[in-house]
N, C-alpha and C positions, 0 to 999 in steps of 0.2 A: 375527340374535336375531331371526329371522321372516323372512319373504320381503322381496323389494324391492317387491312389487306392493302389501302391506299398508300403508295410513297408521300411523304411529307412535302410542301410545297418548297420548290428551289431546290428538290434533290433529283438526282436522276441517276437510274441503274444503268444507263444505255450510254455508249460512246456520241458523238456528235455525227459519225458516218452513220449510225443507224436513224437519226433523225431524218436522213433523207431517205431511208429506206421505208419508213413509215411515211411520209410523204407521198412516195412513190415517183419521186422525180429520176427522169432516165436520164442517159447523155442524149439521146434522141431527141426528148423534149424540149434540151434547152436549147438544140441547134437549132429545131424549129422552131422556137419561140425567140431565137436571135435574129432571125431573116428579115423578119420586117423592121426590127430596129435597126440593122445594118443598112438595110435598102433606105429607109428614114436618115439615117446621119450621115451615110456616106454616097449615096446616090445623087443627091442635088449637087456634089460635084463633078458630077459625069453628065448629069441631065440639065445642067443650067442651059437653056435654050429658050429663046420665045418662039422658035420655029421648029418644026411645023405645029399649028394650032390643032387641039383634039376638042371637040366640041365648042368651038371658040374660047378656049382657055389655052393659054402658053402652055408649051410641053412640061415645064417644072412644076406649074399648078397642078394641070392634070396629074402629073405622076406622081405627086404628094397624095391627092385626093385620092387615086386609084391604091395607094399603100393603106391608105388610113381605113379604106374601105374593106380591105383585103385580111387588115391583121385580125379580125375577129376568125375569119375562117383559119389562118394560123394559130390560134388560140384555141378552137375547139378543138385541130387536130394535136395539139397540144396535151388536151385533157384527156383525148383518148388514147393518147401514148402514155399514160401515165400508168403504174401499177395498182392494180386494185387490192 
């Protein structure tokens, strides 16, 4: 049922810490990925204003649109920061 050199399903020869190393996740990538998350979840408490208007949008809506459009840039940086 498979090669003798393949580990059986459900068994792991490495610890859970090695899984993060295998994926290439670094502290820097986690921090960069967390920036848009916190900007979109905590930022509206600070940016909850109607004025000034940006491109005719209330400030809070413009703030959310800005971060939604900027999130892929941060995720691209996270991909570049991952260990290969």
